[in-house]
C-alpha positions as CSV (number, residue, x, y, z in Angstrom):
1,M,49.2,-130.9,331.0
2,Q,48.0,-130.8,327.4
3,N,48.1,-127.1,326.9
4,D,51.5,-126.5,328.6
5,P,53.8,-125.0,325.9
6,F,56.8,-126.6,327.7
7,Q,55.3,-130.1,327.4
8,R,57.7,-132.4,325.4
9,L,56.5,-134.1,322.4
10,G,55.3,-137.7,323.1
11,L,57.6,-140.6,322.5
12,D,55.1,-141.8,319.9
13,R,56.3,-139.1,317.6
14,E,53.5,-136.7,317.6
15,V,53.1,-134.9,314.4
16,L,52.2,-131.1,314.4
17,S,50.8,-129.1,311.7
18,V,52.5,-125.9,310.8
19,S,49.9,-123.8,312.4
20,Q,50.1,-125.9,315.6
21,L,53.8,-125.4,315.7
22,N,53.6,-121.6,315.2
23,Q,50.8,-121.4,317.8
24,R,52.9,-123.2,320.3
25,A,56.1,-121.3,319.6
26,R,54.0,-118.1,320.0
27,G,52.7,-119.1,323.3
28,L,56.1,-120.2,324.5
29,L,57.7,-116.9,323.6
30,E,54.9,-114.6,325.0
31,D,55.1,-116.5,328.3
32,V,58.9,-116.4,328.6
33,F,59.1,-112.8,327.4
34,P,55.8,-111.0,328.4
35,Q,57.6,-107.6,328.6
36,V,61.1,-106.8,327.7
37,W,63.1,-103.5,326.9
38,V,65.2,-103.6,323.8
39,E,67.5,-100.9,322.5
40,G,68.6,-100.5,319.0
41,E,68.4,-98.4,315.7
42,L,65.2,-98.0,313.5
43,S,65.3,-99.1,309.9
44,N,62.9,-100.3,307.2
45,L,60.2,-98.0,308.7
46,A,56.7,-98.4,307.2
47,R,53.5,-96.4,308.0
48,P,50.5,-98.0,306.2
49,S,47.1,-96.3,306.1
50,S,45.9,-98.5,309.0
51,G,47.8,-96.3,311.5
52,H,50.1,-99.1,312.6
53,V,53.9,-98.9,312.3
54,Y,56.3,-101.6,311.3
55,F,60.1,-101.4,311.5
56,T,63.2,-103.3,312.1
57,L,65.2,-102.8,315.3
58,K,68.9,-103.6,314.8
59,D,72.3,-103.2,316.3
60,S,75.8,-104.0,314.7
61,Q,75.2,-107.8,314.8
62,A,71.5,-108.7,314.6
63,Q,68.0,-107.4,313.9
64,V,64.4,-108.1,315.0
65,R,61.1,-107.2,313.2
66,C,58.8,-105.0,315.4
67,A,55.1,-104.3,315.1
68,F,53.9,-101.1,316.8
69,F,50.1,-101.1,316.7
70,R,47.9,-97.8,316.3
71,Q,46.6,-97.5,319.8
72,H,50.1,-97.2,321.1
73,A,51.9,-95.6,318.2
74,S,49.7,-92.6,317.4
75,R,51.6,-90.1,319.6
76,V,55.1,-90.7,318.1
77,R,54.2,-92.1,314.6
78,Q,55.1,-88.9,312.7
79,A,58.4,-88.3,314.7
80,L,59.9,-91.7,313.8
81,R,62.8,-91.8,311.3
82,D,65.2,-94.4,309.9
83,G,68.5,-94.3,311.9
84,L,66.9,-93.1,315.1
85,A,68.2,-94.8,318.3
86,V,65.2,-95.9,320.4
87,K,64.4,-98.1,323.4
88,V,61.2,-100.0,323.0
89,R,59.1,-102.0,325.4
90,G,57.0,-105.0,324.4
91,K,56.4,-108.8,324.3
92,V,58.3,-111.3,322.1
93,S,55.8,-113.1,319.7
94,V,55.5,-115.0,316.5
95,F,53.4,-113.9,313.4
96,E,51.7,-117.3,312.9
97,G,50.8,-116.4,309.3
98,R,54.5,-116.4,308.1
99,G,56.2,-117.9,311.2
100,D,58.2,-114.6,311.7
101,Y,59.7,-113.9,315.0
102,Q,58.8,-110.4,316.1
103,L,58.5,-108.0,318.9
104,I,55.0,-106.5,319.7
105,V,55.9,-102.9,320.8
106,D,53.7,-101.0,323.2
107,S,56.0,-98.2,324.1
108,L,58.8,-96.3,322.5
109,E,61.1,-93.6,323.6
110,P,64.4,-92.1,322.1
111,A,67.8,-93.5,323.4
112,G,70.9,-91.4,323.9
113,D,71.5,-89.0,321.1
114,G,68.2,-90.2,319.4
115,A,66.3,-88.4,322.1
116,L,68.0,-85.1,321.3
117,R,67.5,-85.7,317.6
118,L,63.8,-86.3,318.1
119,A,63.5,-83.1,320.1
120,F,65.5,-81.2,317.5
121,D,63.2,-82.4,314.7
122,A,60.1,-81.4,316.7
123,L,61.3,-77.9,317.4
124,K,62.5,-77.4,313.9
125,D,59.1,-78.3,312.5
126,K,57.3,-76.0,315.1
127,L,59.4,-73.0,314.2
128,S,59.3,-73.7,310.6
129,A,55.5,-73.8,310.7
130,E,55.6,-70.3,312.3
131,G,57.6,-68.9,309.5
132,L,60.7,-68.2,311.5
133,F,62.9,-69.8,308.8
134,A,61.4,-67.8,305.9
135,Q,64.0,-66.1,303.7
136,E,61.9,-62.9,303.4
137,R,62.3,-62.1,307.0
138,K,66.1,-62.3,307.0
139,Q,68.2,-59.2,306.9
140,A,71.1,-58.5,304.5
141,L,74.6,-58.2,306.0
142,P,76.3,-54.7,305.8
143,K,78.8,-54.5,302.9
144,Q,81.2,-52.2,304.8
145,P,80.6,-52.8,308.7
146,K,82.5,-50.7,311.1
147,R,81.5,-52.2,314.4
148,I,80.8,-56.1,315.0
149,G,79.8,-57.8,318.1
150,L,81.2,-61.3,318.8
151,I,78.9,-63.5,321.0
152,T,81.1,-66.3,322.2
153,S,83.3,-67.6,324.9
154,P,86.1,-65.2,325.7
155,T,88.5,-68.1,325.8
156,G,89.4,-70.7,323.4
157,A,90.3,-71.1,319.8
158,V,87.1,-69.6,318.3
159,I,87.7,-66.0,319.6
160,R,91.4,-66.2,318.4
161,D,90.3,-67.3,315.0
162,L,87.7,-64.5,314.7
163,I,90.2,-61.8,315.7
164,S,92.9,-63.2,313.5
165,V,90.7,-63.3,310.3
166,F,89.4,-59.7,311.0
167,A,93.0,-58.5,311.8
168,R,94.2,-59.9,308.3
169,R,91.4,-58.9,306.1
170,A,89.9,-55.7,307.7
171,P,92.0,-54.4,310.7
172,G,89.9,-51.1,310.7
173,I,86.7,-52.9,312.0
174,E,86.0,-52.4,315.7
175,L,85.3,-55.7,317.4
176,T,83.6,-56.2,320.7
177,V,83.3,-59.5,322.6
178,I,80.0,-60.1,324.4
179,P,81.2,-63.0,326.7
180,T,78.9,-66.1,327.3
181,A,79.0,-69.7,328.1
182,V,78.6,-71.8,325.0
183,Q,77.9,-75.3,326.6
184,G,75.6,-76.6,329.4
185,R,72.4,-75.5,330.9
186,E,73.7,-72.2,332.2
187,A,74.7,-71.2,328.7
188,I,71.1,-71.0,327.5
189,G,70.2,-67.9,329.7
190,Q,73.6,-66.4,329.0
191,I,73.3,-66.6,325.3
192,V,69.8,-65.0,325.4
193,R,71.0,-62.1,327.5
194,A,74.1,-61.5,325.4
195,I,72.1,-61.4,322.2
196,Q,69.6,-58.9,323.8
197,L,72.5,-56.7,325.2
198,A,74.4,-56.8,321.9
199,D,71.3,-55.7,320.0
200,K,71.0,-52.5,322.0
201,L,74.7,-51.5,321.5
202,G,74.3,-50.3,317.9
203,F,76.5,-52.9,316.2
204,D,76.5,-53.2,312.4
205,A,76.3,-56.9,312.6
206,L,76.6,-59.8,315.2
207,V,78.4,-63.2,315.1
208,L,77.0,-66.0,317.4
209,A,80.0,-68.5,317.4
210,R,81.2,-71.8,318.9
211,G,83.6,-74.5,318.0
212,G,82.7,-78.1,317.1
213,G,81.3,-80.8,319.4
214,S,78.7,-83.5,319.8
215,L,74.9,-82.9,319.6
216,E,74.9,-82.6,323.4
217,D,77.7,-80.1,323.5
218,L,75.9,-77.9,321.0
219,W,72.4,-78.4,322.4
220,C,72.2,-74.8,324.0
221,F,71.9,-73.5,320.4
222,N,69.0,-75.8,319.8
223,E,66.9,-74.3,322.6
224,E,63.6,-72.4,321.6
225,V,64.4,-69.4,323.9
226,V,67.7,-69.0,322.1
227,A,66.0,-69.3,318.7
228,R,63.4,-66.7,319.5
229,A,66.0,-64.3,320.9
230,I,67.8,-64.5,317.6
231,T,64.5,-63.9,315.7
232,A,63.7,-60.9,317.8
233,C,67.2,-59.4,317.3
234,Q,67.0,-56.3,315.0
235,T,70.8,-56.3,314.2
236,P,71.8,-58.7,311.4
237,I,73.2,-61.9,313.0
238,V,75.4,-64.7,311.6
239,S,75.3,-68.1,313.2
240,A,78.6,-69.9,313.2
241,V,78.2,-72.8,315.5
242,G,80.3,-76.0,315.2
243,H,82.0,-77.5,312.1
244,E,80.7,-77.4,308.7
245,T,78.7,-80.6,309.1
246,D,77.1,-79.5,312.4
247,V,73.6,-77.9,312.0
248,T,71.6,-76.2,314.9
249,I,68.3,-74.4,315.2
250,S,70.3,-71.2,315.5
251,D,71.5,-71.7,312.0
252,F,67.9,-71.7,310.6
253,V,66.7,-68.7,312.4
254,A,69.7,-66.5,312.0
255,D,70.1,-64.1,309.0
256,L,73.0,-66.1,307.6
257,R,74.6,-69.4,308.4
258,A,78.5,-69.7,308.2
259,P,80.0,-73.2,308.2
260,T,82.7,-72.2,310.7
261,P,83.5,-69.2,312.9
262,S,86.4,-68.3,310.5
263,A,84.1,-68.4,307.6
264,A,81.7,-65.9,309.4
265,A,84.6,-63.4,309.9
266,E,85.5,-63.7,306.1
267,L,81.8,-63.1,305.2
268,L,81.8,-59.9,307.3
269,A,85.3,-58.6,306.7
270,P,85.9,-57.4,303.3
271,D,89.4,-58.3,302.0
272,Q,91.7,-55.2,302.0
273,R,93.5,-56.5,298.9
274,E,90.3,-56.7,296.9
275,A,89.4,-53.3,298.3
276,Q,92.7,-51.8,297.3
277,Q,92.4,-53.3,293.8
278,R,89.0,-51.8,293.5
279,I,90.2,-48.5,294.8
280,D,93.1,-48.5,292.3
281,Q,90.6,-49.4,289.4
282,L,88.3,-46.5,290.4
283,R,91.3,-44.2,290.6
284,R,92.2,-45.0,287.0
285,Q,88.7,-44.6,285.9
286,L,88.5,-41.3,287.6
287,W,91.7,-40.0,286.1
288,L,90.5,-41.1,282.6
289,H,87.1,-39.3,283.2
290,M,88.9,-36.1,284.5
291,N,91.3,-36.1,281.5
292,N,88.6,-36.5,279.1
293,R,86.5,-33.8,280.7
294,L,89.5,-31.4,280.6
295,Q,90.0,-32.0,277.0
296,R,86.4,-31.3,276.2
297,E,86.4,-28.2,278.3
298,N,89.6,-26.9,276.7
299,L,88.0,-27.5,273.2
300,R,84.9,-25.6,274.3
301,L,87.0,-22.7,275.8
302,S,88.8,-22.5,272.4
303,H,85.6,-22.3,270.5
304,L,84.3,-19.5,272.9
305,S,87.4,-17.5,272.6
306,Q,87.0,-17.4,268.9
307,R,83.4,-16.2,269.3
308,V,84.3,-13.5,271.8
309,R,84.1,-9.9,270.4
310,H,85.5,-6.6,271.8
311,P,83.1,-4.7,274.0
312,R,83.3,-1.6,271.7
313,E,81.7,-3.6,268.9
314,Q,78.9,-4.7,271.3
315,L,78.3,-1.1,272.5
316,Q,78.2,0.2,268.8
317,R,75.7,-2.5,267.9
318,Q,73.6,-1.7,271.0
319,S,73.8,2.1,270.1
320,Q,72.7,1.5,266.7
321,R,69.8,-0.7,267.8
322,L,68.9,2.2,270.3
323,D,68.7,4.7,267.5
324,D,66.6,2.4,265.4
325,L,64.2,1.8,268.3
326,E,64.0,5.6,269.0
327,L,63.0,6.2,265.2
328,R,60.6,3.5,265.3
329,L,59.0,4.8,268.5
330,Q,58.7,8.3,266.9
331,R,57.0,6.9,263.8
332,A,54.7,4.9,265.8
333,W,53.8,7.8,268.0
334,Q,53.1,10.0,265.1
335,Q,50.9,7.3,263.4
336,A,49.1,6.8,266.7
337,L,48.4,10.7,266.9
338,N,47.1,10.8,263.3
339,R,44.8,7.9,263.9
340,S,43.4,9.6,266.9
341,E,42.8,12.8,265.0
342,Q,40.9,10.9,262.3
343,R,38.8,9.1,264.8
344,L,38.0,12.6,266.5
345,E,36.9,14.0,263.1
346,R,34.6,11.1,262.4
347,A,33.1,11.3,265.8
348,Q,32.3,14.9,265.4
349,L,30.6,14.3,262.0
350,R,28.6,11.5,263.5
351,L,27.6,13.8,266.3
352,Q,26.4,16.4,264.1
353,A,24.5,13.9,262.0
354,V,22.5,12.8,265.1
355,H,22.0,16.3,266.6
356,P,18.4,16.6,268.1
357,E,17.7,20.0,266.5
358,R,18.1,18.6,263.0
359,R,16.0,15.7,263.7
360,L,13.2,17.8,265.2
361,S,13.2,19.9,262.1
362,Q,12.8,16.8,259.9
363,Y,10.0,15.5,262.1
364,Q,8.2,18.9,261.8
365,Q,8.3,18.9,258.0
366,R,7.1,15.4,257.9
367,L,4.2,16.2,260.1
368,E,3.2,19.1,258.0
369,H,3.2,17.0,254.9
370,L,1.1,14.3,256.5
371,S,-1.4,16.9,257.7
372,Q,-1.9,18.0,254.2
373,R,-2.3,14.5,252.8
374,L,-4.8,13.4,255.5
375,P,-7.9,15.4,254.3
376,Q,-7.3,14.5,250.7
377,A,-7.0,10.9,251.5
378,I,-10.3,11.0,253.6
379,E,-12.1,12.8,250.7
380,R,-10.9,10.3,248.2
381,R,-12.0,7.4,250.3
382,L,-15.5,8.8,250.9
383,L,-15.9,9.3,247.2
384,R,-15.0,5.6,246.5
385,H,-17.4,4.4,249.2
386,E,-20.2,6.7,247.8
387,E,-19.7,5.4,244.2
388,R,-19.6,1.8,245.4
389,L,-22.9,2.4,247.4
390,H,-24.7,3.6,244.3
391,V,-23.6,0.6,242.3
392,L,-24.8,-1.7,245.1
393,A,-28.1,0.1,245.4
394,A,-28.6,-0.2,241.6
395,T,-27.9,-3.8,241.8
396,L,-30.2,-4.3,244.6
397,Q,-33.0,-2.4,242.9
398,A,-32.6,-4.6,239.8
399,V,-33.2,-7.8,241.7
400,S,-35.6,-6.4,244.3
401,P,-39.1,-7.9,244.2
402,L,-40.5,-4.4,244.8
403,A,-39.4,-3.5,241.3
404,T,-41.4,-6.4,239.9
405,L,-44.4,-5.1,241.9
406,G,-43.9,-1.7,240.4
407,R,-44.4,-3.1,236.9
408,G,-48.0,-4.4,237.9
409,Y,-47.3,-7.6,239.5
410,S,-48.4,-8.8,242.9
411,I,-47.4,-11.4,245.5
412,L,-49.9,-13.9,247.2
413,L,-49.3,-14.7,250.8
414,D,-51.1,-17.1,253.1
415,Q,-52.0,-16.3,256.7
416,Q,-48.6,-17.3,257.8
417,G,-46.9,-15.0,255.4
418,Q,-45.7,-17.9,253.1
419,A,-45.6,-17.0,249.3
420,I,-48.2,-19.0,247.2
421,R,-46.5,-20.4,244.1
422,S,-48.9,-23.0,243.0
423,A,-52.8,-23.5,243.0
424,A,-52.3,-26.6,244.7
425,Q,-51.1,-24.8,247.8
426,T,-54.8,-23.3,248.2
427,E,-58.2,-24.6,248.7
428,P,-61.6,-22.8,247.9
429,G,-62.7,-20.5,250.8
430,Q,-59.1,-19.8,251.9
431,R,-58.2,-16.2,252.7
432,L,-55.0,-14.7,251.2
433,R,-53.2,-11.4,251.1
434,A,-52.1,-9.8,247.9
435,R,-49.0,-7.7,248.1
436,L,-49.0,-4.8,245.5
437,S,-46.5,-2.1,244.7
438,H,-48.6,0.2,246.9
439,G,-50.6,-1.5,249.6
440,E,-52.2,-4.9,250.2
441,L,-55.6,-6.6,249.3
442,Q,-57.6,-9.3,251.3
443,L,-58.7,-12.1,249.1
444,R,-60.8,-15.3,249.2
445,I,-60.4,-18.3,247.1
446,E,-63.6,-19.0,245.3
447,D,-62.2,-21.7,243.0
448,N,-58.6,-23.1,242.6
449,G,-59.6,-25.0,239.6
450,I,-58.7,-28.2,241.4
451,A,-61.3,-29.1,243.8
452,P,-65.2,-28.6,243.0
453,S,-66.5,-25.4,244.4
454,T,-69.3,-25.4,247.0
455,A,-69.0,-21.8,248.4
456,S,-72.3,-20.0,248.8
457,L,-72.8,-17.0,246.5
458,L,-73.9,-15.0,249.5
459,D,-70.6,-15.3,251.3
């Protein structure tokens, strides 16, 4: 068959192009390995913008390149990390463009510890996004705790180490063990209940402790319910799980992480030697302060003693002051009395000055005086008016037309009573009135000297 990838080359030395060679190699591998599971460790992880994922899958002796296309990689793309142990399913193929041997992956899942690590990272990201790791929500540890609860296994080296450190550094602290399993599935619920119980017992602080172990051994401290129980705890809690290199979710949500259980005890137990040195230092400072205070008070007492006088002198001064005040009071009383008498006299004088009888007498005299002046004033005024009337009458007589008539003159008036001042105002035959000094005359114009006269002599 011409298309059979297993077909041997012809004896006539058939020559293939590079593309044909890579094409046949690809078909051969995909037919022989259509689906295979391979386990290894991720490295050289690349996530281009296309959404595909490219990585190298390796073990201690070999490696193979892998292509994880977008339609299959979208669910786990962000969770992949270099160094993660995984199991992949896919077909073996060849990338013809470069002739690279590769594995086309269609499924990926964590392998062994890698699965736990993937779950650890996912829960860590979730709780961090909720703010459970935020520093502002963590409580400060008490400086001088009196009662501490130890949440751990009641047997083993951890509880002995904790008790030993507290006994050496602060034997006065009361320790209470809240027993719980620290490994396995049953440990999850026991740890949650132990934290909730300890939170109600009024401890100053709590220690959640366990010795070292594998990631699987410590896994109960990576459970979400345990993390949320620690978050809800109102008592300050220290996480001391595993060795210094071990990290759990409990370390992130606790108020403080201690690298080891012994370190947690040292953080909570103040060293007696340091405390004693501090007490000695404070005692010396107190003695110096008291000594200085006593010296200042003694000096002050000495000054006050020099200023103290005998009570007799004080009484004499007070008696003298009393006499002085008595004399001043008498003088002030006499002055006040004199001022009052003077005010009384002035008031009496003012009262007499405004007495009604005196004012009535004054008004009576004024009335009589005015009664005498009134007729005289009336008579003088009448005389002035009479004189003025004569003057006005004389002036009127001088300019009156009657005076002119009295000297022989007359006034000509027409029928409407208008004065005739010019011959041009008349015409022959017109009747006029002549006003004399005594009486009037009826006249008729015969000739005004302007128009020719035609009046009849008989008229």
